[in-house]
ZAVEXDO-846253 format. One record per residue: x, z, y of N, C-alpha, C, O in turn; residue number from 1. Coordinates in nm, 2 decimals, always signed. Example, Ala and Ser with C-alpha at 12.3 -4.5 7.8 and 13.67 -1.06 7.14 Angstrom:
<atoms>
nc1,nc3,nc2,cac1,cac3,cac2,cc1,cc3,cc2,oc1,oc3,oc2,seq
+1.32,+0.78,-0.57,+1.23,+0.78,-0.45,+1.32,+0.78,-0.33,+1.42,+0.85,-0.33,1
+1.28,+0.71,-0.22,+1.37,+0.71,-0.11,+1.29,+0.79,+0.00,+1.34,+0.80,+0.11,2
</atoms>
This chain:
<atoms>
nc1,nc3,nc2,cac1,cac3,cac2,cc1,cc3,cc2,oc1,oc3,oc2,seq
+10.42,+13.54,+11.46,+10.31,+13.44,+11.48,+10.32,+13.38,+11.61,+10.34,+13.44,+11.72,1
+10.30,+13.25,+11.62,+10.30,+13.18,+11.74,+10.16,+13.17,+11.80,+10.07,+13.11,+11.73,2
+10.14,+13.22,+11.92,+10.01,+13.22,+11.98,+10.01,+13.10,+12.08,+10.11,+13.06,+12.14,3
+9.89,+13.03,+12.09,+9.88,+12.92,+12.18,+9.74,+12.91,+12.23,+9.65,+12.97,+12.17,4
+9.72,+12.83,+12.33,+9.58,+12.80,+12.38,+9.52,+12.69,+12.30,+9.58,+12.58,+12.27,5
+9.39,+12.71,+12.26,+9.32,+12.61,+12.18,+9.30,+12.48,+12.26,+9.26,+12.49,+12.38,6
+9.33,+12.37,+12.20,+9.31,+12.24,+12.27,+9.18,+12.18,+12.22,+9.13,+12.08,+12.28,7
+9.12,+12.23,+12.12,+8.99,+12.18,+12.07,+8.90,+12.30,+12.02,+8.96,+12.41,+12.00,8
+8.77,+12.28,+12.02,+8.68,+12.38,+11.97,+8.68,+12.39,+11.82,+8.74,+12.30,+11.75,9
+8.62,+12.49,+11.77,+8.61,+12.51,+11.62,+8.55,+12.65,+11.59,+8.50,+12.71,+11.68,10
+8.57,+12.69,+11.47,+8.53,+12.82,+11.43,+8.65,+12.91,+11.39,+8.74,+12.86,+11.33,11
+8.64,+13.03,+11.43,+8.75,+13.13,+11.39,+8.75,+13.15,+11.24,+8.64,+13.18,+11.19,12
+8.86,+13.15,+11.18,+8.87,+13.17,+11.04,+8.85,+13.32,+11.00,+8.85,+13.35,+10.88,13
+8.84,+13.41,+11.10,+8.83,+13.55,+11.07,+8.69,+13.60,+11.11,+8.62,+13.66,+11.02,14
+8.64,+13.58,+11.23,+8.51,+13.63,+11.27,+8.40,+13.52,+11.27,+8.28,+13.55,+11.28,15
+8.44,+13.40,+11.24,+8.35,+13.28,+11.23,+8.27,+13.26,+11.36,+8.17,+13.19,+11.36,16
+8.32,+13.31,+11.47,+8.26,+13.28,+11.60,+8.33,+13.15,+11.66,+8.43,+13.11,+11.60,17
+8.27,+13.10,+11.76,+8.33,+12.97,+11.81,+8.46,+13.00,+11.88,+8.48,+13.10,+11.95,18
+8.55,+12.90,+11.86,+8.68,+12.90,+11.94,+8.65,+12.79,+12.04,+8.62,+12.68,+12.02,19
+8.67,+12.84,+12.17,+8.65,+12.75,+12.28,+8.78,+12.70,+12.33,+8.89,+12.75,+12.31,20
+8.77,+12.58,+12.40,+8.89,+12.53,+12.46,+8.96,+12.63,+12.55,+8.89,+12.69,+12.64,21
+9.09,+12.65,+12.53,+9.16,+12.75,+12.62,+9.16,+12.89,+12.56,+9.23,+12.98,+12.61,22
+9.09,+12.92,+12.45,+9.10,+13.05,+12.38,+9.25,+13.07,+12.33,+9.31,+12.97,+12.28,23
+9.29,+13.19,+12.33,+9.42,+13.22,+12.27,+9.41,+13.24,+12.12,+9.33,+13.33,+12.08,24
+9.48,+13.16,+12.05,+9.46,+13.15,+11.90,+9.60,+13.15,+11.83,+9.70,+13.13,+11.90,25
+9.59,+13.16,+11.70,+9.71,+13.15,+11.62,+9.66,+13.11,+11.48,+9.54,+13.12,+11.45,26
+9.75,+13.07,+11.39,+9.72,+13.04,+11.25,+9.75,+13.15,+11.16,+9.85,+13.22,+11.18,27
+9.65,+13.18,+11.07,+9.67,+13.28,+10.96,+9.65,+13.19,+10.84,+9.54,+13.14,+10.81,28
+9.76,+13.17,+10.76,+9.76,+13.07,+10.66,+9.73,+12.94,+10.72,+9.79,+12.89,+10.81,29
+9.62,+12.88,+10.67,+9.58,+12.75,+10.73,+9.46,+12.76,+10.82,+9.41,+12.66,+10.87,30
+9.42,+12.88,+10.85,+9.30,+12.91,+10.93,+9.34,+12.94,+11.08,+9.43,+13.01,+11.10,31
+9.27,+12.87,+11.17,+9.28,+12.90,+11.31,+9.20,+13.03,+11.35,+9.08,+13.03,+11.32,32
+9.26,+13.13,+11.41,+9.20,+13.26,+11.43,+9.22,+13.30,+11.58,+9.33,+13.28,+11.63,33
+9.12,+13.36,+11.64,+9.14,+13.43,+11.77,+9.25,+13.53,+11.76,+9.26,+13.60,+11.66,34
+9.34,+13.54,+11.86,+9.44,+13.64,+11.86,+9.39,+13.78,+11.85,+9.44,+13.87,+11.79,35
+9.27,+13.81,+11.92,+9.21,+13.94,+11.92,+9.13,+13.98,+11.80,+9.10,+14.10,+11.79,36
+9.11,+13.89,+11.70,+9.04,+13.92,+11.58,+9.12,+14.01,+11.49,+9.24,+14.00,+11.48,37
+9.05,+14.09,+11.41,+9.11,+14.17,+11.31,+9.17,+14.07,+11.20,+9.10,+13.98,+11.17,38
+9.29,+14.10,+11.16,+9.34,+14.02,+11.05,+9.25,+14.03,+10.92,+9.20,+14.14,+10.90,39
+9.25,+13.93,+10.85,+9.17,+13.94,+10.72,+9.27,+13.93,+10.60,+9.38,+13.88,+10.62,40
+9.22,+13.98,+10.49,+9.31,+13.97,+10.37,+9.27,+13.86,+10.28,+9.15,+13.83,+10.26,41
+9.36,+13.79,+10.24,+9.34,+13.68,+10.14,+9.33,+13.74,+10.01,+9.42,+13.81,+9.96,42
+9.22,+13.72,+9.93,+9.21,+13.79,+9.80,+9.31,+13.73,+9.71,+9.35,+13.62,+9.71,43
+9.36,+13.82,+9.62,+9.45,+13.78,+9.52,+9.38,+13.69,+9.41,+9.26,+13.68,+9.41,44
+9.46,+13.64,+9.32,+9.40,+13.54,+9.23,+9.31,+13.61,+9.13,+9.22,+13.54,+9.06,45
+9.32,+13.74,+9.11,+9.23,+13.82,+9.01,+9.10,+13.85,+9.07,+9.01,+13.90,+9.00,46
+9.08,+13.83,+9.20,+8.95,+13.86,+9.26,+8.84,+13.76,+9.22,+8.87,+13.64,+9.23,47
+8.73,+13.81,+9.18,+8.62,+13.73,+9.14,+8.51,+13.74,+9.24,+8.47,+13.85,+9.28,48
+8.47,+13.62,+9.30,+8.37,+13.62,+9.40,+8.24,+13.57,+9.34,+8.24,+13.47,+9.27,49
+8.12,+13.63,+9.37,+7.99,+13.59,+9.33,+7.95,+13.46,+9.39,+7.97,+13.44,+9.51,50
+7.91,+13.36,+9.32,+7.87,+13.23,+9.37,+7.73,+13.23,+9.43,+7.68,+13.13,+9.49,51
+7.66,+13.35,+9.42,+7.53,+13.36,+9.48,+7.54,+13.42,+9.62,+7.48,+13.36,+9.72,52
+7.61,+13.53,+9.64,+7.61,+13.60,+9.76,+7.75,+13.59,+9.83,+7.76,+13.63,+9.95,53
+7.85,+13.54,+9.76,+7.98,+13.52,+9.81,+8.05,+13.65,+9.85,+8.14,+13.66,+9.94,54
+8.01,+13.76,+9.78,+8.08,+13.89,+9.79,+8.16,+13.91,+9.67,+8.13,+13.86,+9.56,55
+8.27,+13.99,+9.68,+8.36,+14.02,+9.57,+8.28,+14.10,+9.47,+8.21,+14.19,+9.50,56
+8.29,+14.06,+9.34,+8.23,+14.14,+9.24,+8.29,+14.27,+9.21,+8.42,+14.28,+9.23,57
+8.22,+14.37,+9.18,+8.08,+14.37,+9.14,+8.00,+14.37,+9.27,+8.03,+14.43,+9.38,58
+7.88,+14.30,+9.26,+7.79,+14.29,+9.38,+7.65,+14.32,+9.33,+7.63,+14.35,+9.21,59
+7.56,+14.33,+9.43,+7.42,+14.36,+9.39,+7.36,+14.25,+9.30,+7.26,+14.28,+9.23,60
+7.40,+14.13,+9.31,+7.35,+14.02,+9.23,+7.36,+14.06,+9.08,+7.28,+14.02,+9.00,61
+7.47,+14.13,+9.04,+7.49,+14.16,+8.90,+7.38,+14.26,+8.85,+7.35,+14.26,+8.73,62
+7.33,+14.34,+8.94,+7.22,+14.43,+8.91,+7.09,+14.37,+8.89,+7.00,+14.43,+8.83,63
+7.07,+14.25,+8.94,+6.93,+14.19,+8.94,+6.90,+14.12,+8.81,+6.79,+14.08,+8.78,64
+7.01,+14.10,+8.73,+6.99,+14.03,+8.60,+6.99,+13.88,+8.62,+6.96,+13.81,+8.52,65
+7.02,+13.82,+8.73,+7.02,+13.68,+8.75,+7.14,+13.62,+8.69,+7.25,+13.68,+8.69,66
+7.13,+13.50,+8.63,+7.24,+13.43,+8.58,+7.30,+13.35,+8.69,+7.23,+13.30,+8.78,67
+7.43,+13.33,+8.69,+7.49,+13.24,+8.79,+7.51,+13.11,+8.73,+7.56,+13.02,+8.80,68
</atoms>
């Protein structure tokens, strides 16, 4: 992975904290990420995500009886 200094601000694709000008960053897939952040896993195509809480199913929303 190629690390570089951020030339613009934004949000980290891993921790969702701010990326400041001059932070050491790199790309993970298409997301700009702080070099010090833990890597994240891209879900495979079989992963189903709840559209209410955005957690991988099964989630607590399934237990409440709400329809999506």
